[in-house]
C-alpha positions in Angstrom: 93.1 96.3 119.9 89.4 97.0 119.8 86.5 95.6 121.8 88.2 97.0 125.0 91.0 94.4 125.1 94.6 95.4 125.0 97.2 93.7 122.9 99.2 92.7 125.9 96.2 91.2 127.7 95.1 89.3 124.6 98.6 87.8 124.0 98.9 86.9 127.7 95.4 85.2 127.7 95.9 83.3 124.5 99.6 82.4 125.1 100.7 84.1 121.9 104.1 85.6 121.8 104.4 88.3 119.2 107.4 88.0 117.0 108.0 91.0 114.8 109.4 90.5 111.3 112.5 92.6 110.9 113.9 93.4 107.5 117.7 93.3 107.1 119.4 96.0 105.0 119.2 95.5 101.3 122.0 93.4 99.9 123.3 94.1 96.4 123.4 90.9 94.3 124.4 92.4 90.9 125.3 95.7 89.4 126.9 96.0 86.0 126.8 97.6 82.6 125.6 95.0 80.1 126.6 95.4 76.5 126.3 91.8 75.1 123.5 89.4 74.4 124.2 86.6 76.9 123.1 85.1 80.2 124.5 86.5 83.5 124.1 85.4 87.1 123.9 87.4 90.3 125.4 86.3 93.6 123.2 84.3 95.8 121.5 85.7 99.0 121.3 83.5 102.1 117.7 83.1 102.9 118.0 80.2 105.3 116.6 82.2 108.3 114.2 84.4 106.4 110.4 84.4 106.3 110.1 86.6 103.2 112.4 87.8 100.4 112.0 90.7 98.0 114.2 91.0 94.9 114.3 94.4 93.3 115.6 95.0 89.8 116.5 98.5 88.6 117.4 98.9 84.9 118.7 101.8 83.0 119.5 99.5 80.0 118.2 100.5 76.6 116.9 97.0 76.0 114.6 94.6 77.9 116.0 91.7 79.9 114.5 88.6 81.2 114.7 88.0 85.0 114.5 84.4 86.3 114.7 83.9 90.1 116.7 80.8 90.9 117.2 78.8 94.1 119.7 76.3 95.4 120.5 74.4 98.6 124.1 75.6 98.4 125.6 79.0 97.8 126.1 78.5 94.1 124.3 79.2 90.8 125.6 75.8 89.5 122.6 73.4 89.3 120.3 76.1 90.7 116.6 75.6 89.8 114.1 78.0 88.5 111.6 79.5 91.0 108.3 80.3 89.3 108.3 81.7 85.7 110.7 84.3 84.2 109.7 87.9 84.3 110.4 90.6 81.7 112.1 93.8 82.8 111.5 96.5 80.2 114.2 98.9 79.0 114.7 101.5 81.7 112.2 99.6 83.9 112.0 98.4 87.5 110.4 95.3 88.9 110.2 93.6 92.2 109.6 89.9 93.1 108.4 88.8 96.5 109.1 85.3 97.6 107.5 83.6 100.5 107.8 80.2 102.3 106.2 78.4 99.3 109.2 79.4 97.2 111.8 78.6 99.9 115.3 77.4 99.2 118.3 78.4 101.4 120.0 80.4 98.7 118.3 82.6 96.1 119.8 84.5 93.1 118.8 85.8 89.7 119.6 84.6 86.2 119.6 87.5 83.7 119.1 86.9 80.0 119.5 89.5 77.3 118.2 88.6 73.8 119.4 91.8 72.2 122.7 93.5 73.3 122.0 96.7 75.2 124.3 99.6 74.2 124.0 101.7 77.3 122.8 101.4 80.9 123.3 99.5 84.1 121.3 96.7 85.7 121.2 96.6 89.6 119.6 93.8 91.6 119.1 93.9 95.4 117.6 91.5 97.9 115.9 92.3 101.2 115.4 89.5 103.6 112.7 89.7 106.2 113.4 87.6 109.3 
């Protein structure tokens, strides 16, 4: 720990109990070929016991898409609210979005909007919850 104090002694002295944050396996929320200009929704991930959430978007589409993180108090995209601002995902691009307690809702998903219809490619979205 430094200064000649062990981590175990410091936590015993201060009464701190270390609680490691453990990441669950990535969960696939969406994976599809998109060939129309429309709005699509992923499934929702249960974040009710999480401390942090990372959404990863991998695109091999030949057109850009708009990614909007959404949240709800039930496992449904119906009446879900936007979390923060939408983000662009360029053609053949990858982005990640990290949410923390300030953005907390029990269920989180993604709204995908295509302004121009892609002709080829797949969009895959995964979520990793850290507990």
